[in-house]
py3Dmol code that shows the C-alpha trace and the ligand (Angstrom):
import py3Dmol

protein = """\
ATOM      1  CA  MET A   1      98.890  86.708 108.126  1.00  0.00           C
ATOM      2  CA  MET A   2      99.017  89.993 106.254  1.00  0.00           C
ATOM      3  CA  LEU A   3      99.154  93.105 108.317  1.00  0.00           C
ATOM      4  CA  SER A   4      98.311  96.267 106.489  1.00  0.00           C
ATOM      5  CA  ILE A   5      98.532  98.982 109.046  1.00  0.00           C
ATOM      6  CA  GLU A   6      97.520 102.591 108.789  1.00  0.00           C
ATOM      7  CA  ILE A   7      98.428 104.923 111.599  1.00  0.00           C
ATOM      8  CA  PHE A   8      97.592 108.591 111.255  1.00  0.00           C
ATOM      9  CA  GLY A   9      96.923 107.974 107.592  1.00  0.00           C
ATOM     10  CA  LYS A  10     100.226 106.405 106.638  1.00  0.00           C
ATOM     11  CA  PRO A  11     101.236 102.775 106.374  1.00  0.00           C
ATOM     12  CA  THR A  12     103.535 101.930 109.221  1.00  0.00           C
ATOM     13  CA  ARG A  13     105.727  99.032 110.132  1.00  0.00           C
ATOM     14  CA  PHE A  14     105.755  97.279 113.458  1.00  0.00           C
ATOM     15  CA  TYR A  15     109.016  97.256 115.303  1.00  0.00           C
ATOM     16  CA  CYS A  16     110.033  94.176 117.197  1.00  0.00           C
ATOM     17  CA  ASN A  17     110.938  95.324 120.658  1.00  0.00           C
ATOM     18  CA  LEU A  18     111.359  91.918 122.159  1.00  0.00           C
ATOM     19  CA  SER A  19     114.510  90.612 120.694  1.00  0.00           C
ATOM     20  CA  ASN A  20     114.393  86.977 121.766  1.00  0.00           C
ATOM     21  CA  PHE A  21     110.900  85.693 121.387  1.00  0.00           C
ATOM     22  CA  THR A  22     109.352  85.436 118.054  1.00  0.00           C
ATOM     23  CA  VAL A  23     107.487  82.706 116.378  1.00  0.00           C
ATOM     24  CA  ILE A  24     104.020  83.919 115.545  1.00  0.00           C
ATOM     25  CA  TYR A  25     105.298  87.314 116.663  1.00  0.00           C
ATOM     26  CA  THR A  26     107.651  87.236 113.700  1.00  0.00           C
ATOM     27  CA  GLU A  27     104.708  87.606 111.356  1.00  0.00           C
ATOM     28  CA  ALA A  28     103.603  90.880 112.829  1.00  0.00           C
ATOM     29  CA  CYS A  29     107.057  92.399 112.614  1.00  0.00           C
ATOM     30  CA  GLN A  30     107.626  92.058 108.910  1.00  0.00           C
ATOM     31  CA  LEU A  31     107.549  95.083 106.672  1.00  0.00           C
ATOM     32  CA  ASN A  32     108.082  93.972 103.113  1.00  0.00           C
ATOM     33  CA  SER A  33     105.095  91.997 101.858  1.00  0.00           C
ATOM     34  CA  ASN A  34     107.096  89.118 100.359  1.00  0.00           C
ATOM     35  CA  THR A  35     109.108  88.917 103.553  1.00  0.00           C
ATOM     36  CA  LEU A  36     105.832  89.068 105.450  1.00  0.00           C
ATOM     37  CA  VAL A  37     104.234  86.167 103.605  1.00  0.00           C
ATOM     38  CA  GLN A  38     107.351  83.983 103.451  1.00  0.00           C
ATOM     39  CA  GLY A  39     108.481  84.877 106.960  1.00  0.00           C
ATOM     40  CA  GLY A  40     104.974  84.147 108.216  1.00  0.00           C
ATOM     41  CA  LYS A  41     105.009  80.714 106.586  1.00  0.00           C
ATOM     42  CA  VAL A  42     108.369  79.838 108.107  1.00  0.00           C
ATOM     43  CA  ALA A  43     107.224  81.093 111.507  1.00  0.00           C
ATOM     44  CA  ARG A  44     103.930  79.187 111.397  1.00  0.00           C
ATOM     45  CA  LYS A  45     105.609  75.955 110.343  1.00  0.00           C
ATOM     46  CA  SER A  46     108.244  76.138 113.047  1.00  0.00           C
ATOM     47  CA  PHE A  47     105.582  77.085 115.611  1.00  0.00           C
ATOM     48  CA  ALA A  48     103.530  73.969 114.788  1.00  0.00           C
ATOM     49  CA  ILE A  49     106.588  71.691 114.770  1.00  0.00           C
ATOM     50  CA  GLN A  50     107.856  73.075 118.071  1.00  0.00           C
ATOM     51  CA  LEU A  51     104.443  72.591 119.683  1.00  0.00           C
ATOM     52  CA  SER A  52     104.207  68.957 118.529  1.00  0.00           C
ATOM     53  CA  VAL A  53     107.704  68.237 119.819  1.00  0.00           C
ATOM     54  CA  GLY A  54     106.820  69.873 123.140  1.00  0.00           C
ATOM     55  CA  PHE A  55     103.678  67.775 123.406  1.00  0.00           C
ATOM     56  CA  ALA A  56     105.600  64.567 122.629  1.00  0.00           C
ATOM     57  CA  GLU A  57     108.215  65.459 125.236  1.00  0.00           C
ATOM     58  CA  VAL A  58     105.721  66.140 128.026  1.00  0.00           C
ATOM     59  CA  PHE A  59     103.799  62.960 127.216  1.00  0.00           C
ATOM     60  CA  MET A  60     106.890  60.738 126.986  1.00  0.00           C
ATOM     61  CA  GLY A  61     108.494  62.479 129.958  1.00  0.00           C
ATOM     62  CA  ILE A  62     105.548  61.537 132.169  1.00  0.00           C
ATOM     63  CA  PHE A  63     105.595  58.016 130.728  1.00  0.00           C
ATOM     64  CA  THR A  64     109.340  57.510 131.347  1.00  0.00           C
ATOM     65  CA  LEU A  65     109.441  59.465 134.648  1.00  0.00           C
ATOM     66  CA  SER A  66     112.036  61.884 133.249  1.00  0.00           C
ATOM     67  CA  VAL A  67     111.548  65.318 134.780  1.00  0.00           C
ATOM     68  CA  ALA A  68     114.111  66.815 132.355  1.00  0.00           C
ATOM     69  CA  LEU A  69     112.093  65.694 129.352  1.00  0.00           C
ATOM     70  CA  VAL A  70     108.891  67.148 130.822  1.00  0.00           C
ATOM     71  CA  ALA A  71     110.819  70.352 131.573  1.00  0.00           C
ATOM     72  CA  ASP A  72     111.990  70.673 127.979  1.00  0.00           C
ATOM     73  CA  GLY A  73     108.448  70.067 126.740  1.00  0.00           C
ATOM     74  CA  ILE A  74     107.022  72.737 129.065  1.00  0.00           C
ATOM     75  CA  GLN A  75     109.774  75.080 127.915  1.00  0.00           C
ATOM     76  CA  ALA A  76     108.570  74.615 124.329  1.00  0.00           C
ATOM     77  CA  PHE A  77     104.961  75.302 125.409  1.00  0.00           C
ATOM     78  CA  ALA A  78     106.087  78.416 127.262  1.00  0.00           C
ATOM     79  CA  ASP A  79     107.717  79.695 124.076  1.00  0.00           C
ATOM     80  CA  ALA A  80     104.591  79.073 122.061  1.00  0.00           C
ATOM     81  CA  GLY A  81     102.379  80.681 124.712  1.00  0.00           C
ATOM     82  CA  VAL A  82     104.530  83.795 124.863  1.00  0.00           C
ATOM     83  CA  SER A  83     104.439  84.182 121.092  1.00  0.00           C
ATOM     84  CA  LEU A  84     100.673  83.837 121.141  1.00  0.00           C
ATOM     85  CA  ILE A  85     100.123  86.370 123.949  1.00  0.00           C
ATOM     86  CA  ILE A  86     102.414  88.943 122.346  1.00  0.00           C
ATOM     87  CA  TRP A  87     100.761  88.409 118.993  1.00  0.00           C
ATOM     88  CA  ILE A  88      97.349  89.117 120.552  1.00  0.00           C
ATOM     89  CA  GLY A  89      98.838  92.243 122.155  1.00  0.00           C
ATOM     90  CA  LEU A  90     100.125  93.398 118.778  1.00  0.00           C
ATOM     91  CA  ARG A  91      96.702  92.930 117.241  1.00  0.00           C
ATOM     92  CA  ILE A  92      95.042  94.968 119.990  1.00  0.00           C
ATOM     93  CA  SER A  93      97.682  97.684 119.675  1.00  0.00           C
ATOM     94  CA  ARG A  94      96.645  98.202 116.042  1.00  0.00           C
ATOM     95  CA  ARG A  95      93.275  99.647 117.078  1.00  0.00           C
ATOM     96  CA  GLY A  96      92.888 103.350 116.475  1.00  0.00           C
ATOM     97  CA  PRO A  97      92.240 105.923 119.211  1.00  0.00           C
ATOM     98  CA  ASP A  98      88.674 106.128 120.556  1.00  0.00           C
ATOM     99  CA  GLY A  99      86.630 108.037 123.152  1.00  0.00           C
ATOM    100  CA  LYS A 100      88.273 106.228 126.051  1.00  0.00           C
ATOM    101  CA  PHE A 101      91.831 105.709 124.803  1.00  0.00           C
ATOM    102  CA  HIS A 102      92.689 109.034 123.204  1.00  0.00           C
ATOM    103  CA  PHE A 103      96.278 108.013 122.502  1.00  0.00           C
ATOM    104  CA  GLY A 104      95.357 104.672 120.963  1.00  0.00           C
ATOM    105  CA  TYR A 105      96.149 101.172 122.151  1.00  0.00           C
ATOM    106  CA  TYR A 106      99.881 101.056 121.437  1.00  0.00           C
ATOM    107  CA  ARG A 107     100.804 100.128 124.991  1.00  0.00           C
ATOM    108  CA  ALA A 108      98.839  96.882 124.612  1.00  0.00           C
ATOM    109  CA  GLU A 109     101.994  95.501 123.041  1.00  0.00           C
ATOM    110  CA  THR A 110     104.088  96.256 126.124  1.00  0.00           C
ATOM    111  CA  PHE A 111     101.279  95.197 128.454  1.00  0.00           C
ATOM    112  CA  SER A 112     100.969  91.840 126.711  1.00  0.00           C
ATOM    113  CA  SER A 113     104.679  91.140 127.023  1.00  0.00           C
ATOM    114  CA  ILE A 114     104.429  91.631 130.783  1.00  0.00           C
ATOM    115  CA  ILE A 115     101.523  89.185 130.943  1.00  0.00           C
ATOM    116  CA  ALA A 116     103.605  86.809 128.808  1.00  0.00           C
ATOM    117  CA  ALA A 117     106.489  87.155 131.263  1.00  0.00           C
ATOM    118  CA  PHE A 118     104.241  86.229 134.212  1.00  0.00           C
ATOM    119  CA  PHE A 119     102.892  83.271 132.274  1.00  0.00           C
ATOM    120  CA  MET A 120     106.404  82.129 131.485  1.00  0.00           C
ATOM    121  CA  ALA A 121     107.589  82.668 135.064  1.00  0.00           C
ATOM    122  CA  SER A 122     104.745  80.453 136.338  1.00  0.00           C
ATOM    123  CA  LEU A 123     105.749  77.643 133.991  1.00  0.00           C
ATOM    124  CA  GLY A 124     109.396  78.132 134.960  1.00  0.00           C
ATOM    125  CA  GLY A 125     108.339  77.903 138.616  1.00  0.00           C
ATOM    126  CA  ILE A 126     106.483  74.639 137.991  1.00  0.00           C
ATOM    127  CA  VAL A 127     109.536  73.182 136.219  1.00  0.00           C
ATOM    128  CA  LEU A 128     111.890  74.352 138.964  1.00  0.00           C
ATOM    129  CA  TYR A 129     109.686  73.031 141.767  1.00  0.00           C
ATOM    130  CA  SER A 130     109.109  69.594 140.246  1.00  0.00           C
ATOM    131  CA  SER A 131     112.815  69.270 139.441  1.00  0.00           C
ATOM    132  CA  TYR A 132     113.664  70.206 143.017  1.00  0.00           C
ATOM    133  CA  VAL A 133     111.254  67.598 144.414  1.00  0.00           C
ATOM    134  CA  GLU A 134     112.831  65.030 142.081  1.00  0.00           C
ATOM    135  CA  LEU A 135     116.302  66.078 143.230  1.00  0.00           C
ATOM    136  CA  LEU A 136     115.368  65.352 146.860  1.00  0.00           C
ATOM    137  CA  ASN A 137     114.047  61.911 145.919  1.00  0.00           C
ATOM    138  CA  PRO A 138     115.785  60.910 142.699  1.00  0.00           C
ATOM    139  CA  THR A 139     114.269  57.924 140.925  1.00  0.00           C
ATOM    140  CA  PRO A 140     115.738  56.009 137.986  1.00  0.00           C
ATOM    141  CA  ILE A 141     114.195  56.732 134.606  1.00  0.00           C
ATOM    142  CA  ALA A 142     111.956  54.007 133.233  1.00  0.00           C
ATOM    143  CA  ASN A 143     112.674  53.150 129.595  1.00  0.00           C
ATOM    144  CA  ALA A 144     115.573  55.590 129.480  1.00  0.00           C
ATOM    145  CA  GLU A 145     116.261  54.617 125.850  1.00  0.00           C
ATOM    146  CA  ILE A 146     112.854  55.919 124.792  1.00  0.00           C
ATOM    147  CA  ALA A 147     113.375  59.125 126.780  1.00  0.00           C
ATOM    148  CA  MET A 148     116.768  59.591 125.125  1.00  0.00           C
ATOM    149  CA  ILE A 149     115.343  59.016 121.656  1.00  0.00           C
ATOM    150  CA  VAL A 150     112.678  61.670 122.283  1.00  0.00           C
ATOM    151  CA  ALA A 151     115.275  64.126 123.631  1.00  0.00           C
ATOM    152  CA  LEU A 152     117.562  63.394 120.684  1.00  0.00           C
ATOM    153  CA  LEU A 153     114.655  63.907 118.313  1.00  0.00           C
ATOM    154  CA  ALA A 154     113.828  67.240 119.978  1.00  0.00           C
ATOM    155  CA  THR A 155     117.475  68.313 119.681  1.00  0.00           C
ATOM    156  CA  THR A 156     117.595  67.306 116.018  1.00  0.00           C
ATOM    157  CA  VAL A 157     114.367  69.134 115.223  1.00  0.00           C
ATOM    158  CA  SER A 158     115.704  72.295 116.891  1.00  0.00           C
ATOM    159  CA  VAL A 159     118.992  72.056 114.976  1.00  0.00           C
ATOM    160  CA  VAL A 160     117.155  71.574 111.675  1.00  0.00           C
ATOM    161  CA  LEU A 161     114.814  74.500 112.463  1.00  0.00           C
ATOM    162  CA  LEU A 162     117.818  76.623 113.351  1.00  0.00           C
ATOM    163  CA  PHE A 163     119.442  76.059 109.943  1.00  0.00           C
ATOM    164  CA  TYR A 164     116.113  76.392 108.150  1.00  0.00           C
ATOM    165  CA  LYS A 165     115.338  79.729 109.792  1.00  0.00           C
ATOM    166  CA  ASN A 166     118.858  81.039 109.259  1.00  0.00           C
ATOM    167  CA  ARG A 167     118.643  80.206 105.574  1.00  0.00           C
ATOM    168  CA  ALA A 168     115.174  81.742 105.273  1.00  0.00           C
ATOM    169  CA  ALA A 169     116.355  84.852 107.135  1.00  0.00           C
ATOM    170  CA  LYS A 170     119.175  85.309 104.619  1.00  0.00           C
ATOM    171  CA  LYS A 171     116.945  84.578 101.648  1.00  0.00           C
ATOM    172  CA  TYR A 172     114.235  87.049 102.661  1.00  0.00           C
ATOM    173  CA  THR A 173     116.625  89.410 104.495  1.00  0.00           C
ATOM    174  CA  SER A 174     114.355  89.291 107.515  1.00  0.00           C
ATOM    175  CA  LEU A 175     115.699  90.555 110.809  1.00  0.00           C
ATOM    176  CA  ALA A 176     112.731  89.128 112.704  1.00  0.00           C
ATOM    177  CA  LEU A 177     113.414  85.660 111.338  1.00  0.00           C
ATOM    178  CA  LYS A 178     117.055  85.994 112.270  1.00  0.00           C
ATOM    179  CA  THR A 179     116.010  86.835 115.815  1.00  0.00           C
ATOM    180  CA  ASP A 180     113.674  83.871 115.732  1.00  0.00           C
ATOM    181  CA  ALA A 181     116.583  81.688 114.621  1.00  0.00           C
ATOM    182  CA  SER A 182     118.605  82.749 117.642  1.00  0.00           C
ATOM    183  CA  ASN A 183     115.672  81.556 119.745  1.00  0.00           C
ATOM    184  CA  SER A 184     116.179  78.098 118.243  1.00  0.00           C
ATOM    185  CA  ILE A 185     119.710  78.016 119.658  1.00  0.00           C
ATOM    186  CA  LYS A 186     118.117  78.069 123.111  1.00  0.00           C
ATOM    187  CA  ASP A 187     115.821  75.182 122.101  1.00  0.00           C
ATOM    188  CA  VAL A 188     118.853  73.170 120.973  1.00  0.00           C
ATOM    189  CA  LEU A 189     120.592  73.822 124.294  1.00  0.00           C
ATOM    190  CA  THR A 190     117.623  72.862 126.491  1.00  0.00           C
ATOM    191  CA  SER A 191     116.929  69.650 124.545  1.00  0.00           C
ATOM    192  CA  LEU A 192     120.619  68.794 124.709  1.00  0.00           C
ATOM    193  CA  THR A 193     120.557  69.428 128.467  1.00  0.00           C
ATOM    194  CA  ALA A 194     117.658  66.984 128.843  1.00  0.00           C
ATOM    195  CA  LEU A 195     119.486  64.403 126.716  1.00  0.00           C
ATOM    196  CA  ILE A 196     122.673  64.665 128.788  1.00  0.00           C
ATOM    197  CA  GLY A 197     120.720  64.483 132.054  1.00  0.00           C
ATOM    198  CA  ILE A 198     118.915  61.316 130.993  1.00  0.00           C
ATOM    199  CA  ALA A 199     122.140  59.731 129.664  1.00  0.00           C
ATOM    200  CA  LEU A 200     124.036  60.439 132.904  1.00  0.00           C
ATOM    201  CA  SER A 201     121.182  58.943 134.888  1.00  0.00           C
ATOM    202  CA  LYS A 202     121.044  55.841 132.699  1.00  0.00           C
ATOM    203  CA  TYR A 203     124.724  55.043 132.051  1.00  0.00           C
ATOM    204  CA  PHE A 204     126.415  56.430 135.147  1.00  0.00           C
ATOM    205  CA  ASN A 205     123.572  55.803 137.593  1.00  0.00           C
ATOM    206  CA  ILE A 206     123.654  59.464 138.622  1.00  0.00           C
ATOM    207  CA  TYR A 207     119.910  59.627 139.255  1.00  0.00           C
ATOM    208  CA  GLN A 208     120.077  63.302 140.274  1.00  0.00           C
ATOM    209  CA  ALA A 209     121.282  64.251 136.769  1.00  0.00           C
ATOM    210  CA  ASP A 210     117.722  64.157 135.421  1.00  0.00           C
ATOM    211  CA  ALA A 211     116.528  66.602 138.095  1.00  0.00           C
ATOM    212  CA  ILE A 212     119.572  68.843 137.672  1.00  0.00           C
ATOM    213  CA  ALA A 213     118.901  69.000 133.929  1.00  0.00           C
ATOM    214  CA  GLY A 214     115.330  70.073 134.774  1.00  0.00           C
ATOM    215  CA  ILE A 215     116.656  72.841 137.025  1.00  0.00           C
ATOM    216  CA  VAL A 216     119.049  74.034 134.300  1.00  0.00           C
ATOM    217  CA  ILE A 217     116.147  74.162 131.827  1.00  0.00           C
ATOM    218  CA  SER A 218     114.096  76.226 134.299  1.00  0.00           C
ATOM    219  CA  LEU A 219     117.027  78.663 134.478  1.00  0.00           C
ATOM    220  CA  PHE A 220     116.840  79.079 130.694  1.00  0.00           C
ATOM    221  CA  VAL A 221     113.146  79.911 131.118  1.00  0.00           C
ATOM    222  CA  PHE A 222     113.878  82.466 133.859  1.00  0.00           C
ATOM    223  CA  THR A 223     116.552  84.089 131.697  1.00  0.00           C
ATOM    224  CA  MET A 224     113.885  84.680 129.065  1.00  0.00           C
ATOM    225  CA  VAL A 225     111.475  86.044 131.685  1.00  0.00           C
ATOM    226  CA  TYR A 226     114.186  88.453 132.804  1.00  0.00           C
ATOM    227  CA  SER A 227     114.863  89.810 129.341  1.00  0.00           C
ATOM    228  CA  ILE A 228     111.146  90.217 128.537  1.00  0.00           C
ATOM    229  CA  ILE A 229     110.548  92.157 131.762  1.00  0.00           C
ATOM    230  CA  LYS A 230     113.680  94.244 131.300  1.00  0.00           C
ATOM    231  CA  GLU A 231     112.713  95.231 127.766  1.00  0.00           C
ATOM    232  CA  ALA A 232     109.089  95.978 128.684  1.00  0.00           C
ATOM    233  CA  SER A 233     110.080  97.993 131.786  1.00  0.00           C
ATOM    234  CA  LEU A 234     112.331 100.217 129.699  1.00  0.00           C
ATOM    235  CA  VAL A 235     109.420 100.981 127.385  1.00  0.00           C
ATOM    236  CA  LEU A 236     107.052 101.588 130.326  1.00  0.00           C
ATOM    237  CA  MET A 237     109.614 103.935 131.900  1.00  0.00           C
ATOM    238  CA  ASP A 238     109.729 105.921 128.638  1.00  0.00           C
ATOM    239  CA  ALA A 239     113.349 105.021 128.009  1.00  0.00           C
ATOM    240  CA  CYS A 240     114.399 105.873 124.493  1.00  0.00           C
ATOM    241  CA  GLU A 241     117.519 104.081 123.373  1.00  0.00           C
ATOM    242  CA  CYS A 242     117.282 105.880 120.105  1.00  0.00           C
ATOM    243  CA  SER A 243     120.357 108.093 119.722  1.00  0.00           C
ATOM    244  CA  GLU A 244     120.337 107.576 115.947  1.00  0.00           C
ATOM    245  CA  VAL A 245     116.775 108.853 115.666  1.00  0.00           C
ATOM    246  CA  VAL A 246     117.584 111.770 118.004  1.00  0.00           C
ATOM    247  CA  THR A 247     120.485 112.857 115.793  1.00  0.00           C
ATOM    248  CA  GLY A 248     118.432 112.275 112.658  1.00  0.00           C
ATOM    249  CA  VAL A 249     115.441 114.292 113.904  1.00  0.00           C
ATOM    250  CA  LYS A 250     117.680 117.228 114.865  1.00  0.00           C
ATOM    251  CA  ASP A 251     119.391 117.141 111.461  1.00  0.00           C
ATOM    252  CA  VAL A 252     116.075 117.129 109.611  1.00  0.00           C
ATOM    253  CA  ALA A 253     114.714 120.037 111.695  1.00  0.00           C
ATOM    254  CA  ARG A 254     117.926 122.035 111.165  1.00  0.00           C
ATOM    255  CA  SER A 255     117.753 121.444 107.429  1.00  0.00           C
ATOM    256  CA  PHE A 256     114.783 123.854 107.197  1.00  0.00           C
ATOM    257  CA  LYS A 257     116.172 127.252 106.212  1.00  0.00           C
ATOM    258  CA  GLN A 258     113.848 129.162 108.582  1.00  0.00           C
ATOM    259  CA  VAL A 259     115.057 127.133 111.582  1.00  0.00           C
ATOM    260  CA  LYS A 260     117.834 128.940 113.437  1.00  0.00           C
ATOM    261  CA  GLN A 261     118.271 126.541 116.316  1.00  0.00           C
ATOM    262  CA  VAL A 262     116.851 123.275 117.670  1.00  0.00           C
ATOM    263  CA  HIS A 263     116.565 122.365 121.345  1.00  0.00           C
ATOM    264  CA  GLY A 264     114.420 120.585 123.933  1.00  0.00           C
ATOM    265  CA  LEU A 265     114.016 117.398 121.888  1.00  0.00           C
ATOM    266  CA  ARG A 266     112.319 114.658 123.926  1.00  0.00           C
ATOM    267  CA  MET A 267     111.287 111.267 122.630  1.00  0.00           C
ATOM    268  CA  ARG A 268     109.798 108.184 124.196  1.00  0.00           C
ATOM    269  CA  LYS A 269     108.496 104.794 123.237  1.00  0.00           C
ATOM    270  CA  LEU A 270     104.792 104.224 122.795  1.00  0.00           C
ATOM    271  CA  GLY A 271     104.465 100.479 122.364  1.00  0.00           C
ATOM    272  CA  PRO A 272     106.576  99.718 119.318  1.00  0.00           C
ATOM    273  CA  TYR A 273     106.678 103.376 118.207  1.00  0.00           C
ATOM    274  CA  ILE A 274     108.348 106.628 119.147  1.00  0.00           C
ATOM    275  CA  ILE A 275     106.580 109.907 119.929  1.00  0.00           C
ATOM    276  CA  GLY A 276     107.987 113.203 121.145  1.00  0.00           C
ATOM    277  CA  ASP A 277     108.378 116.954 120.857  1.00  0.00           C
ATOM    278  CA  LEU A 278     111.053 119.502 120.057  1.00  0.00           C
ATOM    279  CA  HIS A 279     111.547 123.259 120.076  1.00  0.00           C
ATOM    280  CA  VAL A 280     112.749 125.168 117.034  1.00  0.00           C
ATOM    281  CA  VAL A 281     113.856 128.792 117.109  1.00  0.00           C
ATOM    282  CA  VAL A 282     112.595 130.896 114.200  1.00  0.00           C
ATOM    283  CA  ASP A 283     112.426 134.591 113.282  1.00  0.00           C
ATOM    284  CA  GLY A 284     110.170 136.237 115.900  1.00  0.00           C
ATOM    285  CA  ASP A 285     108.568 138.452 113.266  1.00  0.00           C
ATOM    286  CA  LEU A 286     107.009 135.544 111.376  1.00  0.00           C
ATOM    287  CA  THR A 287     103.215 135.544 111.375  1.00  0.00           C
ATOM    288  CA  VAL A 288     101.383 132.824 113.277  1.00  0.00           C
ATOM    289  CA  ARG A 289     100.249 131.461 109.925  1.00  0.00           C
ATOM    290  CA  GLU A 290     103.827 131.232 108.590  1.00  0.00           C
ATOM    291  CA  ALA A 291     105.148 129.691 111.809  1.00  0.00           C
ATOM    292  CA  GLY A 292     102.300 127.172 111.882  1.00  0.00           C
ATOM    293  CA  LYS A 293     103.048 126.173 108.300  1.00  0.00           C
ATOM    294  CA  ILE A 294     106.733 125.575 109.062  1.00  0.00           C
ATOM    295  CA  ALA A 295     105.895 123.545 112.183  1.00  0.00           C
ATOM    296  CA  HIS A 296     103.490 121.439 110.170  1.00  0.00           C
ATOM    297  CA  GLU A 297     106.054 120.863 107.420  1.00  0.00           C
ATOM    298  CA  ILE A 298     108.728 119.775 109.901  1.00  0.00           C
ATOM    299  CA  GLU A 299     106.307 117.372 111.597  1.00  0.00           C
ATOM    300  CA  GLU A 300     105.326 115.877 108.245  1.00  0.00           C
ATOM    301  CA  ARG A 301     108.939 115.454 107.129  1.00  0.00           C
ATOM    302  CA  LEU A 302     109.930 113.777 110.403  1.00  0.00           C
ATOM    303  CA  ARG A 303     107.079 111.287 110.255  1.00  0.00           C
ATOM    304  CA  LYS A 304     107.949 110.515 106.655  1.00  0.00           C
ATOM    305  CA  GLU A 305     111.681 110.037 107.276  1.00  0.00           C
ATOM    306  CA  PHE A 306     111.448 107.919 110.418  1.00  0.00           C
ATOM    307  CA  ASP A 307     109.083 104.983 110.249  1.00  0.00           C
ATOM    308  CA  GLU A 308     108.942 104.453 113.986  1.00  0.00           C
ATOM    309  CA  VAL A 309     108.176 108.117 114.726  1.00  0.00           C
ATOM    310  CA  ILE A 310     104.392 108.356 114.539  1.00  0.00           C
ATOM    311  CA  GLU A 311     103.887 111.687 116.242  1.00  0.00           C
ATOM    312  CA  ILE A 312     106.171 114.607 116.961  1.00  0.00           C
ATOM    313  CA  LYS A 313     105.086 118.054 118.105  1.00  0.00           C
ATOM    314  CA  VAL A 314     107.125 121.030 116.951  1.00  0.00           C
ATOM    315  CA  ILE A 315     107.031 124.001 119.331  1.00  0.00           C
ATOM    316  CA  MET A 316     108.012 127.343 117.774  1.00  0.00           C
ATOM    317  CA  ASP A 317     110.228 129.726 119.749  1.00  0.00           C
ATOM    318  CA  PRO A 318     110.814 133.330 118.578  1.00  0.00           C
ATOM    319  CA  ASP A 319     114.508 134.218 118.283  1.00  0.00           C
ATOM    320  CA  GLU A 320     114.351 136.850 121.075  1.00  0.00           C
ATOM    321  CA  PRO A 321     114.481 135.734 124.756  1.00  0.00           C
ATOM    322  CA  VAL A 322     111.463 133.667 125.841  1.00  0.00           C
ATOM    323  CA  ALA A 323     109.897 132.849 129.211  1.00  0.00           C
ATOM    324  CA  ALA A 324     111.883 130.913 131.832  1.00  0.00           C
ATOM    325  CA  SER A 325     109.547 127.915 131.597  1.00  0.00           C
ATOM    326  CA  ASP A 326     110.819 127.147 128.082  1.00  0.00           C
ATOM    327  CA  GLY A 327     111.787 123.538 127.301  1.00  0.00           C
ATOM    328  CA  GLY A 328     115.534 123.929 127.904  1.00  0.00           C
ATOM    329  CA  GLN A 329     118.414 121.701 126.722  1.00  0.00           C
TER     330      GLN A 329
END
"""
ligand_1 = """\
1
ZN
Zn 112.402 126.420 123.462
"""
view = py3Dmol.view(width=600, height=400)
view.addModel(protein, "pdb")
view.setStyle({"model": 0}, {"cartoon": {"style": "trace"}})
view.addModel(ligand_1, "xyz")
view.setStyle({"model": 1}, {"stick": {}})
view.zoomTo()
view.show()
């Protein structure tokens, strides 16, 4: 999937806010076109493989009465679903501003991750509840060997995908793929948990082990829900953990010879981007035309230098005292 994006007339990259969950999402976060194509291929392949494994696990889990195996399968579906929802959100967020949404659709990205979190929490709840019911009335696993083979297969697939993605991430120097690879570590752990649970149930007759493994897997799911919601809430609350950009923006503004002082810089996230405003103090005797030209030049430079900054308003202050309502800082 190629994404050629033009925002305010310049090609712009998408930033990956959500650090843990990328499969299809990975595609949308790539900048370099080779990275985009290759990264997209890797992501699509692993997405399809993961889905098939998840399907096999749910099917065989029901067949062998192993709640842990079903849990691991649902966990894989949850992953895939989240990637899909966030990907749709990213697509919507690419739409330009219109008569109703004057500031564009950027927040669709954040909005979609919250929906994804609710979706994931529901699946986590189902896994937790069914594991709990099983814990109260533990039953031996039927055909435990088959269940173990499926769990072992799922673990192996996740390990192979992990190495594959790590290698691809190095080869194409893709940060998004690297993040995606770290997601595979979680898949390895959950499949391994299911395997151990089934083995304990089979060889040590600890029938609760299967249910406990299911509960542990649901905790993995809830951990992901937590980090999605945390990340999205920060963006919704206009948090800007962007000290590098703050310093950079100030430096660029100060580098203009007419600028005597910079203050009142505020920035916030808008979906995957950053917008904001800052005050610059200039000679009070400049004409409006001259001041406007400088402001425009600073804005242009800032947008050019910082990919994630899509809009920044420069407010001109004359170098003699100004009104008390001035931006401060
Ligand atoms: Zn000011």
